[in-house]
C-alpha positions in Angstrom: -17.3 135.8 204.9 -20.9 136.1 205.8 -22.1 133.7 203.0 -19.5 131.1 204.2 -21.0 131.3 207.7 -24.5 131.0 206.3 -23.6 128.0 204.2 -22.0 126.4 207.3 -25.1 127.0 209.3 -27.4 125.5 206.6 -25.1 122.5 206.3 -25.1 121.9 210.0 -28.9 122.2 210.1 -29.4 119.8 207.2 -27.0 117.3 208.9 -29.1 117.6 212.1 -32.3 117.0 210.2 -30.7 114.1 208.4 -29.6 112.5 211.6 -33.1 112.9 213.2 -34.7 111.5 210.0 -32.3 108.5 210.1 -33.1 107.9 213.8 -36.9 108.0 213.0 -36.4 105.6 210.1 -34.4 103.2 212.2 -37.1 103.1 214.9 -39.8 102.6 212.3 -38.0 99.8 210.5 -37.4 98.1 213.9 -41.2 98.3 214.5 -42.0 96.9 211.1 -39.5 94.1 211.5 -40.8 93.2 214.9 -44.4 93.1 213.6 -43.4 91.0 210.6 -41.6 88.5 212.8 -44.5 88.2 215.2 -46.9 87.7 212.3 -44.7 85.1 210.7 -44.3 83.1 213.9 -48.1 83.3 214.6 -49.0 82.3 211.1 -46.6 79.3 211.2 -48.0 78.1 214.5 -51.5 78.4 213.3 -50.6 76.5 210.1 -49.1 73.7 212.1 -52.1 73.5 214.3 -54.4 73.3 211.3 -52.3 70.6 209.7 -52.5 68.6 212.9 -56.3 68.9 213.0 -56.4 68.0 209.3 -54.3 64.9 209.9 -56.6 63.8 212.7 -59.8 64.3 210.7 -61.7 61.0 210.5 -63.9 62.0 207.5 -63.8 64.1 204.4 -66.5 66.4 205.8 -64.4 67.1 208.9 -61.3 67.7 206.8 -63.1 70.2 204.6 -64.4 71.9 207.7 -60.9 72.2 209.3 -59.5 73.5 206.0 -62.3 76.0 205.6 -61.9 77.3 209.2 -58.1 77.6 208.7 -58.5 79.5 205.4 -61.0 81.9 206.8 -58.9 82.6 209.9 -55.7 83.0 207.8 -57.4 85.4 205.5 -58.8 87.6 208.3 -55.4 87.6 210.0 -53.7 88.5 206.8 -56.0 91.5 206.1 -55.6 92.7 209.7 -51.8 92.4 209.4 -51.7 94.1 206.0 -53.7 97.0 207.5 -51.4 97.2 210.5 -48.2 97.1 208.3 -49.6 99.8 206.0 -50.1 102.0 209.0 -46.6 101.3 210.2 -45.1 102.3 206.8 -47.2 105.5 206.7 -46.0 106.4 210.2 -42.4 105.7 209.1 -42.8 108.1 206.2 -44.3 110.8 208.3 -41.7 110.5 211.1 -38.8 110.4 208.6 -40.1 113.6 206.8 -40.9 115.5 210.0 -37.3 116.8 210.6 -37.3 118.3 207.2 -40.8 119.8 207.3 -39.8 123.0 209.1 -36.6 123.4 207.0 -38.6 123.2 203.7 -41.3 125.5 205.1 -38.8 128.2 206.0 -36.9 127.8 202.7 -40.0 128.4 200.6 -41.0 131.6 202.5 
């Protein structure tokens, strides 16, 4: 009877850890989705603004200048966003694993 109670206790603990991990994953995915949405909106708006400037350019030199400015800005924004997204994914993994960390540590002792 003791092993049934132990198995029940372990099952309950694993369920609790799983629910905490799921909650952390949900929160992390919401943050990633929000960040991706904000980046997409900002990128679209900057692209439209660059196109409008490009359409208003009176010379080839001005058009090349506008295009160069836009590409430089878009690249810098992309690198910054990629770094930020990488950090969000790393945080998601850490937070999702955290509930199981103590369980695995105590199981290996």
